[in-house]
N, C-alpha and C positions, 0 to 999 in steps of 0.2 A: 090790529093787523093780523092777518093770517100767519100762524106761527111756523107751519111746515109746508113743504111743497115737493112734488116729485120732480126730479131732474129730467128735463126733456121728455122723451118717450120711454124712459126707463122706469123700473119700479123701485128706484132708489129714492126714498123719501127723506128729506133733510130738513133740519131746522134752518130757517132762512138766514140766520146769522151763523156763519161757520167761523173757523179759525184758520187764518193763513199763517203757517208755522215756519216762516223763513228765519225768525229770530230764535227758533229752537235748534241749537247746534250749527247755526249759519255763521261760523267763525270767519268765513271768507267774505261775508257780506257786511257784518257789523263788528266794530271793535269791542273788546272787553265783554264778550258774552260768557255766561257761566252755565255749564251743562245742567247743574242742579236746578237753577232758575228756569231753564228751558223745560225740564221735566215737570216743575211746578206749574208752568203755564198749561201743559197738557192736562195735568190733574185738575186745575181750575176749570178748564174747558169742560172736562167730563162732569165735574161737580155742578157746573152751571147748566147742564143739559145739552151742551153742544154735541151734535152727533156727526158733524161734517168737518173733517180736518184735511187741510191741503198742504202737501209738502212736495219735495222734488229732490232729485239727486244733487243738483247744484247747490242746495242749501247745506253747506258744510261738506260737500262731496260724499254724501251718504250719511253724515252724522245726524242730520235731522230725522231721517227715517229710523235710524238705530234708536234714538232717544224716545221717539214716539212708540216704536215697537216695544221697548222696555216697559213704559208706563201702561200701555194697553194690556200687556201680558200681566203685569203686576195687579191691575184692577180687574182682570177678567172681563174686559169691556168690548172685546172684538165684535161680538154678534150684534151690538147695538150701535155700531159706528159705520159711517161711510168714509173710507179713507181714499183720498186722491193723491196720486203722485205723478211725476213727470220725468221724462228722459229725453236726451239728445246730446248732452255734454259728455265729453271724455277728456281725461288729462293725458297729454302726450308731451313728454319731455318738459314737464312743468308748465306747459301751455294748455289752455282750454280750447278744444275744437268741437265742432258739431258733427254729428253722425246720425242719419235717419235710416241707415241701411237695415234690411230685414234681420241680418245676423246680429248686428249691434243691438237693436231694440229688443230682440228676443232675449239676448243675454242680459240686458239691463233689467228687464222685468224679473228674470230669475233672481238677480242680485237684490232687487228691491223687495221681493217676497221674503228673502232670508233676513234682510235688515229689519223689515217690519214684523217679522215673526208671524207670518200669516200664509195661508195657502191660496188666497185670492186677493187681488187689489180691486176695490170697488170701481174706481174710475182711473184710467191711465191716459195721460195726455202725451202727445209728442210736444216737447217744450218749445222748440224753435225749429224752423225749417233749415236744413243744411245747405240749401242752394243747389244741390245735385240730384238727390233722390226725388223722383216724381211723387207728388203728394198723393195721387191715387194709389201708388204702390205702398206708401206709408200706411194709408187707411187699410189696405189689404193685410198688411202685417198685423195691425191691431185687431182686425176682424178674426184672423187666425187665432190670436191669443185669446180672444173672447170665446170663440168656438171651442177652444181647448179648456175653458174654465179657469184660465190664469187671471183674466180680468173680467169685470162684469159690464163695464161701459167704456165707450171709446171717446176720447177727448183730443182736442188740438188747441194749441195756444200760439199767440203771436204770428198768425198768418195774415197776409193782406187779402183783399177781397178775391182776387183771382185764385190765390192758393186755397182759400176757403172753399170756393166752388169746386176746384179740382179734387180736393180732399174728399168732398162729399158727393162726388160724381155717382157713386153707387148707393148713396143714402145711408152710409154707415155712421156718420158723425152724430153724436148725442149731446155733447157738451163742448162749448167753445169759450175760451178764456182770452180776454184782451183788456187793454187799458180803457177805463171809462170812469168818468166822474163829472160833477158839475162843471169843473174847469176844463177837462179834456173830453170834448164832445165828438171827436172824429168818427167814432163808432156809429153814430146816428145816421151817417150818410148811407152806408151800404151794409155794414156788418150786422147791425141790430135788426134791420128790416128782413135781411136774409134769414137770420136765426128764427125770428118770429114766424116767418112764412113756412119754414121747414121743420118746425117743432123741435128746435135745438135750444137748450138752455144756454144763456149767455151769463158767464160769471165775470164780473169786472175785477181787475186788480188795480192797485193804487186808488181805491174808492174814495179816499180822503185827500187825494192829490198830494201825497207825501207829507201830510200834516197840515197843508195849507187850509183845508176846510174845517179844521178843528177850532179855528178862531183864536188860537193861542199866540199868534205872532203879531209883533208891532213893526212899524216901518223901520225901526233901528235893528231888527234881527239880522244876525250874521250867521252864515252857514259854513261848516268845514267838512261836510259829508257829500254824498252824491247830489244833494240839492244845490251845491254851489255852481254846478254846470247846467242847472235846469233853468231855461229862459223864464219860466213862470215865477221864479224867485229873484229875478233881476230887474233893476231899474224901474222904469215907468210901469211895465207890465205888473211887477210885484205890487206897486202902490195901487194900481187899478184893481188888482185881485183883492187886496185888503179892503177896499171900499165895498166891493160886492159882498165879501164875507161879513162886513158890518151889517148889511141888510139881512143876511141870513141869520145873524145873531139876534136881530130884532124879532124875526119869526120865532126863533127858539125861545126867547124870553116870553113872548106872548103865549106860547104853548107850554111854558113851564118845564122846558127840557134844555138840552145842550146843543150847541151848533153842530157838532159832529153827528148827533143823532138825527138831526133834520137832513143833513147831507146824505146820510146812509138810507134814511127812510125814503128820500126822494128816489134814490137808485132802485129801491125795491118796488117803487110805483111804476117803473118803466116796463114796457112789454118785453118779454123773453128773459128778464132778469129774475130768475127764480130764487137765487141765493147770493149772498156776498160773503167775502172771506177777509174781513179786516185783520191786519196783523196786530201784534202786541208784544212789547218787550217785558212787561210786568203783569202779574196776575190782576192787579186792580184795573189796568187798562182793558184787559179782556172782559172782566165783569161789566165794566162801563159800556163796552160795545153792545152787550146783550140787551141793555135798556132800550135800544132802538126799537125792539119789537113792541114796546108799549106806545110808540108814537103812531097816531092816526093822522094822515094827511088827506084833506078833501081834494077832489080833482082841481078845484080852483086854486087851492094852496100850492099843489104840485106844479101847476101851470105858472103861477106867480114866481115860484122859486126858479123854475126853468128859465123864465124870461130875464131874471136878474143876471144870469150868466150867459145869455145868448151871445 
């Protein structure tokens, strides 16, 4: 498999397996996280040749950015990395609110630069729409920041199709991030074709459908985290998903690899998907994700896998 690729129309060249760093300092997202383990994850990523790290303010309310900044500085690794971050969330009286205003996003980029200990963020996304600020205006704010050299590339995340088109009215959008996996295929209707047509990189999140596509669950599995409210993990739907994953397992066994690697390699075979950013809570999981780059899928195999989950 091709190991690296440029993001969209940018000159940011990334290893196609990056690292989604929400478990680095994301104490508000996961119980019992340890900051030192988080820093070890970043070190493991760097040692494994990962050059694309994805973070956000909401991962620990800035803590993820701080820990990444510390390790990158410690390793002197800034010039060989593409760092992506995202903003839109703010804490108001203990509650999280969304803000896409020009003043807010400009301020957030300045804070992210300090936390990451850098003078430029390679890729900056608006993380969620706030429902008030026109998307074309948000794109204009990020274009300003790009022109000023504070960010190198403009991203947007979690937009519906209408918002995506509005954001890209002036052609500023370079990278788009949304949920996409073998299980969650909604992006194929409009979002992916639009990105492909307009030269925008599509970065899927939840590429393993919150662990469902790893093949590690049995029908007796019980969940006490965000998965317990996810319909894909409930009742008949969950059992049907497990049957499909069993077929995926068979493909993996035939190719001498793991189920998760096949699910991730399938994503990398999709148009516009230039890179993926699987998360990890332990260094061994991160190393394991990188083995995906050794998997070669033929067009027929990719189609067969696609059909299992249609």
